[in-house]
Backbone as a ProteinNet text record, in pm:
[ID]
protein_1_A
[PRIMARY]
MFLLSGFIGLCISGINNLFTYETDFLLQCIVGMLIVLLCERIFICRWNIVEGPGLSAMCILPDD
[TERTIARY]
82.3	0	87.2	205.9	296	335.8	367.7	403.7	284.7	166.5	46	21.4	42.7	21.5	123.2	245.7	343.7	303.7	252.4	205.7	87.4	-5	-120.7	-75.6	21.8	73.7	133.8	206.2	263.3	153.8	49.3	-61.9	-133	-160.9	-233.2	-147.7	-17	66.8	76.2	75.5	75.8	-52.8	-165.1	-294.1	-303.6	-250.6	-256.2	-173.9	-72.1	5	-75.1	-176.9	-261.2	-363.7	-405.1	-504.5	-439.3	-515.9	-467.9	-514.6	-468.5	-509.8	-656.1	-714	-853.4	-950.1	-898.8	-984.3	-1045.3	-1171.6	-1242.8	-1176.2	-1160.1	-1094.6	-1174.1	-1305.8	-1390.3	-1368.1	-1352	-1324.5	-1190.7	-1090.2	-960.3	-971.4	-1050.4	-1070.1	-1141.8	-1242	-1317.4	-1228.9	-1148.4	-1058.5	-955.8	-901.5	-807.6	-872.1	-996.7	-1068.8	-1092.4	-1127.2	-1150.1	-1022.1	-909.4	-781.6	-751.9	-772.8	-746.9	-838.8	-967.2	-1061.1	-1028.5	-994.2	-962.2	-835.9	-731.9	-607.4	-627.3	-699.8	-722.8	-808.3	-907.5	-993.1	-913.2	-828.7	-746	-649.5	-587.9	-491.9	-560.2	-677	-749.3	-794.4	-847.6	-890.3	-770.8	-659.9	-539.5	-489.4	-490.1	-445	-533.4	-663.8	-755.5	-736.9	-700	-677.1	-549.3	-444.2	-315.3	-310.7	-352.2	-337.3	-462.3	-572.8	-697.6	-776.4	-898.9	-985.5	-955.6	-839.3	-807.2	-803.7	-761.4	-751.3	-888.3	-983.8	-1117.6	-1194.4	-1155.1	-1227	-1176.9	-1086	-1032.3	-1136.4	-1236.9	-1335.2	-1453.1	-1454.8	-1563.1	-1532.3	-1627.5	-1607.9	-1612.9	-1528.7	-1531.3	-1654.3	-1696.6	-1809.3	-1760.2	-1829.9	-1794.6	-1897.4
-118.8	0	125.8	115.1	230.2	266.6	165.7	191.2	244.6	193.7	242.7	389.4	428.2	568.9	659.7	611.8	689.5	704.9	595.8	601	696.3	690.8	780.6	925.8	951.4	1087.4	1139.6	1052.1	1093.2	1119.6	1036.5	1057.3	1188.7	1215.4	1338.5	1461.4	1452.8	1569.5	1590.7	1482.1	1495.8	1556.4	1515.7	1572.1	1718.8	1753.4	1893.4	1983.6	1929.2	2010.6	2041	1959.9	1985.5	2095.6	2111.6	2212.5	2350.1	2453	2589.2	2636.7	2753.8	2808.1	2852	2868.8	2909.6	2791.7	2668.9	2551.4	2545.3	2508.7	2500.8	2399.5	2436.3	2349.5	2221	2230.6	2112.8	2011.9	2060.2	1971.5	1899.7	1970	1907.9	1801.4	1828.3	1730.7	1606.1	1625.3	1511.5	1426.7	1488.4	1413.1	1336.4	1398	1329.1	1212.7	1231.7	1124.6	1007.4	1036.2	929.7	853.1	922.9	855.2	760.5	806.6	722.9	601.3	621.5	509.7	407.6	454.6	364.5	283.4	349.7	278.8	177.1	213.9	120.8	3.4	27.2	-81	-179.5	-127.9	-214.6	-294.6	-230.3	-297.9	-406.4	-376.2	-474.7	-592	-567.3	-677.2	-763.5	-702.8	-777	-857.9	-800.7	-869.7	-991	-976.9	-1087.6	-1200.1	-1168.3	-1272.1	-1348.5	-1278.1	-1341.8	-1407.7	-1337.3	-1383.9	-1449.1	-1442.4	-1494.9	-1385	-1413.6	-1308.8	-1273	-1303.6	-1276.7	-1129.5	-1045.3	-902.4	-839.4	-876.8	-820.2	-878.8	-997.2	-1063.6	-1020.6	-923.4	-882.4	-810.4	-750.8	-675.5	-763.1	-890.3	-980.6	-1037.1	-1028.4	-1079	-1231.5	-1295.8	-1441.6	-1491.9	-1612.4	-1674.7	-1735.8	-1703.9	-1761.6	-1862.1
0	0	0	57.6	56.9	-85.6	-166.7	-306	-385	-353	-420.4	-387.8	-263	-226.8	-296.9	-315	-390.6	-536.4	-595.9	-734	-747.6	-652.3	-654.6	-642.7	-557.4	-543.3	-672.6	-743.5	-872.2	-974.9	-974.4	-1068.5	-1041.2	-915.1	-880.5	-910.9	-883.2	-914.7	-1066.1	-1142	-1288.1	-1339.7	-1282.1	-1322.8	-1282.1	-1166.7	-1122.9	-1213.1	-1279.1	-1373.3	-1499.6	-1528.3	-1645.1	-1619.4	-1493.6	-1459.7	-1448.5	-1480.9	-1460.7	-1323.4	-1283.7	-1154.4	-1154.8	-1271.4	-1280.4	-1267.1	-1267.1	-1255.9	-1116.7	-1111.8	-984.8	-892.5	-766.7	-669.6	-647.7	-648.8	-630.2	-743.1	-864.8	-978	-959.9	-913.1	-887	-778.4	-675.4	-567.9	-619.6	-702.5	-756.5	-847.3	-930.6	-1018.6	-934.9	-832.8	-744	-671.5	-625.7	-558.7	-653.8	-778.1	-876.3	-906.7	-911.2	-932.7	-816.8	-695.1	-577.9	-576.8	-601.2	-600.2	-708.7	-827.1	-936.8	-905.7	-856.9	-825.3	-714.2	-609.1	-500.1	-544.9	-628.4	-676.3	-761.7	-849.8	-932.8	-845.6	-747.8	-660.5	-578.2	-520.8	-438	-523.1	-642.8	-730.2	-769.3	-803.3	-839.9	-721.4	-602.6	-482.5	-455.1	-471	-445.7	-546.8	-670.3	-770.2	-737.2	-699.3	-674.6	-537	-433.9	-296.4	-238.7	-308.1	-254.4	-186.7	-144.6	-88.3	56.7	107.2	247	281.8	189	217.8	235.9	152.8	163.7	280.6	325.6	433.9	571.1	578.8	708.4	793	731.9	808.3	852.7	814	852.8	990.4	1081.6	1216.1	1216.9	1297.5	1302.7	1378.1	1343	1412.4	1543	1651	1782.1	1823.5
[MASK]
++++++++++++++++++++++++++++++++++++++++++++++++++++++++++++++++

């Protein structure tokens, strides 16, 4: 996840270089949020294919 956050930071900084200072701040926030969601979704899906569904099942409470 540390490497993913570095990659996301590079993507967002690259996208921010495309925007001008006149671009609405809310639009920049929404584009950044979409980049983060897309990267995390791809990473989680890839992790579940390679490692199994253990990562997504961490929030499920065990049966007692």
